[in-house]
N, C-alpha and C positions, 0 to 999 in steps of 0.2 A: 504493497500500499502504502510505502514511503518514497517507495522508489516515481508512482504519481502524482502522491500528495507532498510537493515539497518543502511547502512550508510550513512548521511546524506549528507556525502559530494557530493554524487551519484545523488544528486537531479539535478544539474547542466546537466548532460550526458542524461536526460530522450529527447528524440525525437520522432518525429509521423513518421511511418514505408515509408512514402514517404521523408521524409529527411535521414532515414538511407540506401533507393534503392539509394541514389542520387550520394552515397559517390563510389557506386561501377561501376566501369568502363571498358569500352570494350577492353576484351583480358585478364582481371583477371580470379583468381581460387578462389571458396568460399566453403568451408566448413561446410554443412546445419547438424543440430541436426536432429534426427533422425533416427529411428530403424520400419520399417513396420510399418510402417502408426500410430508410438505413439513416444511420446516427440518431434514430429517435429518441426522446423523455420516454422513459420503457415503465418504471415502477410510480411513480409521483401521481401520474393522470388516474393509474388503474386505482392507487390507493385512494385517492380522492371520490370517486366515484363508487365504490368499499365503502367510506364513510358516511357519503351522502345516503344511503340505502338504510346504512344501521339507523342515522339519523331522522330518515322520512322529513325531512322536512323541503319546504319549497325551494328549490335553489337552481342556480344556472349561471356560466360564465361565459364571455364569448370567448372562442377558440382561436388565437393566431397561429400557425405555423407555416413551413417550408412548401412544403407540397402535401404527400398523405403520407400515413404514420402504420408503422408495422406494429408485434407485440397484441394485435386485437385492439388497439385503445380508442381510435376512432371506435370502434362498434361494438364498446365498452361502455363507452362516454356517450353514446346514442342511446343504447338499451335502460340507461338510467335515468337518459332525460335531463342530465347536467348541460348538456350546449344548448347556449341560447343562438348562438350567431357562430357560424364557423367562416374561415378565409385562410387562403385564396386557392385550394386543391381538396381534392379526396378522393378516393377511391374505394369505399367500404360502401359493398350492399345494403348493408342498415342504415348508415349512417345515409344513402341514397336515397332509404326508402323515408325517410324522415324528412329530407329535403324537398321531397316529392310528395308527402302528404300533408307538408305546409306545418310541420310542426317544429320544425328547425329552420333557422335564416340560414344562408348559405351568400356568401358574396363571392361571385366567380371574376378573379384578374389576375391580368397577368401577371405570370412571376416577376417580374423584372419592376412593376408597379409600389408592392408593397411597402418595400423600405420606403420609397421615396413617401407615400402617405403616411408611415409613420413619423419619419422626419419634418412632414408639414404640421405633425400634428392634427391629420384630418383627419384621424379615426381615432375611438375610443384608445387611451393613454394604459400603457401596459403596467400591472401591476406588481406579476412575477412572467419572470423570462427565466423557464426550467431549461434546462442544455445539458445534454448528454457531453463529458471530455474523456477520453483516455490519461488527460494528464492536468494538474495545475501548478504551473510553475515560479518558484521562486521568487521571479520576477515581475509577476503578476500580470501572466499568460492564462485562459481558458485554451487547451488547445483539443477541440474537437476529436470526433472520432469518424466516422464513415461518412458525414457530410457536415456541408457546414448552411447549407438555404438558409434563412433568415436569423439566423442565430446569433450572426455577429449585430445585428440592429439591434435587435430583443436586448438583451443586453445591454449597446449602448441606451437604450431608450426606459428600459422598464425599472420602476420602484428599488425592487430588489431583484435577484439573482438566485436560485436553485440547481445546485451541479448533480447531476449525474454520475459519479465518476464511474467508469465501465468498467471495472477489474479483466472483463472478458473479450475487450476487443484489445487487437493487436497496438503492445507500447510503441512499436514500427510504424506504425500511422502519426507519428511524432515526425511531424517533416516537411509531411509531402501539402499542407494547407500552404494557401497565399492570401493574408485577409486583406483587404483593400476597404477601405468606407469613403466614396463621395463626400464631401463640402456639401454645403447647404446648397441649392440650385441657387444660379444668380450670383455664389460668390465663387465658384470649383471652376479650377483648372481641366483641360483634357487631360480623360484619362489614361497615363502615360503607356498605354501595353499595346506594343506593336507586332507582338509571335507569340503564339500559342504555348510557348514554354519558356514567356517570360515572368519574373518573379517581378511586382512591384508592392507591394505589404509585408506584414507581419505572420510570423511563422503560429500566429496563437492570435485571439481575442484578444486584447489589450482592456482590464477591467482592476475597477477600485478592488480593493478584494475588500475594501468595510461596505461593502455593494451586498458580497455574498453573504445570505442570511442561516443556508442552510448546506454542507451535500453530504450527499444520499451514496453511500456505497450500494455497486448494483456487479450482477456476473452474471450477463446474459448477451444473447450475440443478436445481431438484427433478424427479423424474419426475412426467412429466403424469399426471393421474387416469382412472382407467380408465370412468369411468362412460360410458355409451351414449345416444343422443339418447330423449327420451316417446315411446310410442308409442302405440298406441290405447287400450290398457289403464290404462294409468299416466294417461292423459289422463281416463280415465271414472271413477277411483278419484279425481282431481282435481277433479272438475266434482262428484262427491258430495261433498268436503269441503268445496270456495267454497258451495254450497249450504247444509249445514249452520252453515257460518259465517256465514253471509246469516241464518240463523232465528234464532241467537243474538242477532246484535244487535239483529235485530226484536225478540225477547225481552225486550232490553233487558239480556239474559248478560255481555255483550259490548262496549265502548265500537266506536265504527267502524272503527277504525283496530284493531282486536281488540284483540287482548295480543300483548308480546313470545316472538318466533315463535322455535322450536327445532323443524330436522330434522337424523336422526338421516344419517350417509355414506351412500354407493351411489346406485344411478340413480333406483329408484323412489322415494327420498323427494327427492332432486332435482327429479326429474320432478316431483311434486305442487308442490314450492315454484314451482315454471314454472307453474304454472296459474294462479298472483296473477297473473302478465302481463297477459291477460285479462279479468281481476274488478274491480270495481269500489273495489278495496279500494286505501288511501293511506297515507302516515303510517306506513308500519310499519317495526316494529324490529327484531331477531334479537339475543337470547340463544343464542348457540350452542356447538359443537365447529367444525365444519368449518364454512367458508366457503366454500361451493363454485358453480359457474357458475350455477346461477339465483338465487342472492344478489346476484351483479354484474349480472347483466339485472336485474333488481328496480332497482336504485338506476340504471342506465341510462337506466329507464323512470322516473326518479321514482317509482316503488312504494314503495321504501326509505328511510328518513330516516337510518338508523343500524342499523349491526350489526356486534355484540361477538363475538368467537369466540375460539378456542383455534387455530386454523391458517387458512390460505388454500391449498388444496386445490384445481387448477383442470386443466382438459382442456389440451393444448399449445394450439390457439387461442387460447385463455381466457386462458390464461398472459402468452402476446406482446399480449395489447389490454392485459391488466390492470398490467403492466410498464412499456410504454411510457405509459401516461395516466397512471398512477400517482399523479402530482399532483391529480386529480380526485380521487380516492377519499381521501386521505389525514384530510381533516376528518370522515369516513365511517366509519373504521375502529380497534377498539381489537383487540388483539391479548393472553392472558391466560392465565393456570396454568391447567391442566386442573383443575385443584383446585378453582379459582375459581368458571369454565364451567361445572361440573358438579357446585358446592355444592350441598345439599337445602335451605340458610338462603336463601341465595339464587334459589332455583328458585323456592320457596314464597312469598320478600315479593314478586316481579315477578308472580309467574302466569301464569307463560308457558301458552302452545300449546305440546305437545311432538309429535312427530309421528318416528315412527320403524317401523323395519321390522321386521316378521315373518318366521320360516319356517312355522310352522304355526298355526293357532289354534286352539281347542279349542272343543266348543260353550256350555263354559260362560265362556269369555276367558279362560281359562290363557294363554299365549304362548309359544312356544320361539321363540327369537332365534340359537342359538350350535348346537346339536347336532344333525344329521340322522341321524332314525332313531332318536333318543335317545342318541347315543352317538358318532358320526364328528362334533369339532367342524369348524365351520366355521371363522368368525373370533372371535368372542367377545363377551361379552355389551355389552361397549363404557362408551358412557354412557346407553344406553337405558332400564335402570333407578332411574340416577340422577335422571333427566327423571319417566320413569312414572309414579315414586310421587310426586314434590313437586310434579309442576305441575298447574295447573286444569285442563288437560285434557290425561288420557293418550291420544293417540293414537297405534293399528298401523295399516300398510298390505299390504297383501302382494297380489299376483294370485290370483286363488280356486283356478287351477291350474296346474301347471307339468307338466317334460318331455311338453308336449304332450295333457296330459289323463292323465297314464299317472299323477300325483300332485293328491291336493288338498291344498289348505292350508290347508281347514275340515275338522276328525278327530274323530272321539268321545272323543277324550282325546290331549292334547297328549304325543307321547314323552317330553321334554324340557320342563318348565317354568323358564323364567328368568323371568317376570313372572306372579304369582298374579291371578284373577279380583278378588283387591283393588283392583290397582294399574292394571287397564286398561279405562279410561272410554267409549274408540270403538275400533269395530273397521270398516274399510277395504278394500274390492275394487272390482273395475270392476263387479261387479254390483251392490252399495249398500252400503249405511252402516249400522251395528247403532249406538245409542246406549245404551251397559246401564248408566247412572248409575240408582240408585236401584231396579236390575232385581234380585229374588229368581232365585236358579238357571236355574229353569222356566223363567222368562219372558225371562232371559238365551240360553237353550239355542232357543227360536224364534225370536226376533230374530236371531239369527247364523243359521241355518238358513236362515229365507226371507228375509234381505235379503243374505249376504256369500258363502253355497254355490253352487258354478258346479251349474247344472243338470244335468250330467253326474252328480253328486253327491246332489242334495239331496233324491235319494228312499232312498237309501242311509243319510244321516243321517236322516230324518223314521223310519225303521224301526227303528236302532237307538236311538235317543232313545224311540220307543215299546215298544218289548223293555225299554228301563228304568226306564221308568215302572212297570212292570207289577214291578218290585221292590223298589219302593218309594225312600224316601231325599231328604233335602233337597237334593241336588247326585247323582240318578238314574245309576247303570252298569252295564252288564251285565260285569264284571268279566272272565270269562273270553271276551269279545269286543274291550275295551276298545282292545287295541294288534293287532288282526286286522288291519284295514288295513294297517296296519308289517310285518306278516307278511305278505302276501299281498304287497305291492309284494318283496321279500327274494324270496320265493319265485316271484312269476310276473311282477314287471317294472312292474304296475300293480296299483293301490290298488282301479279299479275291480270291481264282480262281474259276474260272465259275461252276466248279464242288468240294463244297468244302466236306470233308471227315469228319461226327459228328463222332468223336469218342472219 
């Protein structure tokens, strides 16, 4: 323990999770470390939920995080009914149900925006920051674990800090963090980051030790990622994307080692990254949020030379391997705050290739990343908007159909729009790729229908578009039928017309 807690004067601040939880009062706002099941506060939130259930009194807190949490923290807090408002991202089925039935408020934010809003004082002030760490140094720094997320801004602006000192997390994580916090807007200079492997900050979160109210010792690894293995469709998506990038290099629009890559969280995005394993591309770099299994597979294969991210989120098998052999990855990794990984200034400067996942795409290239059938929240926009608008290439990937063909991912009009046609460059499904750059809406529609739609739905899409053309307009639509596919699915359980045209 003393190798992790290096200032012996902090010994009298060691408390149980239950005692730390007892300090949190009804109506407070807490900031929890954690970004996509990695480096999350694990025991104090669960102790809080148990405490509230025992006392059986009305209780609610606002919960800010970096992204989704592991260790069933979101599920347990949601089930206990203690979350009044949650932001900026979640991915838990129990919490999702609460959000969609209206019993929990959810603020779906671009992940780069949360820190700015806290800095501006535009949201509830944070009473307690609860952050996981692998060490607290003698010179006043909290060393994060497998994620940084919003931990630095939570610590800076919280009235009190509780540190979960996790002895199960590898001590070798110390040294891979680069903590940089911009000054206030209107007072800051340029963020001095010009290369993926560049350090611009400190090795940990600088904190006034008097601000730390309690230290809770824990011994629990992160929850494993839930991504699934690549399948035939995701392999086809990857092949289409690799072929496109090959042509971009041939046309001198990209260098031979491409440009820094970003990939969103999830099975499809991870599988697409996996496609680089069998490609000719080497000396790749990654500037992303989540470093998933495929990143480490590509490092092992000598394909990726450096990866900068916000968290390390791995399946159980890959987590065990990376933890056991972490020394071979240390000089190839940096973890930064999500405000920096997702910052428009850096994304634009580095000229990223951004690959994110869509729920649905319409024939003009508008993308829905969040709300199923227009109103049912899935997880949240995450960082996809930060990257799509500001990257060199804003790419969205999705399988062309879902639910065994009952749902088409290519629709006449997206039922909810997170990324407008102005921010979307490339659409890829297992059917093909549509390069939308420099195309007018009518050109986009033809490309998306012919290249990306599943044959089951291509005829229906053509019929809709042809009817829309008779109405005229820059972006032709048949408004009374624009959402008819979603209505049909709600009423009949399928988007297919009764006599689909297989073309």
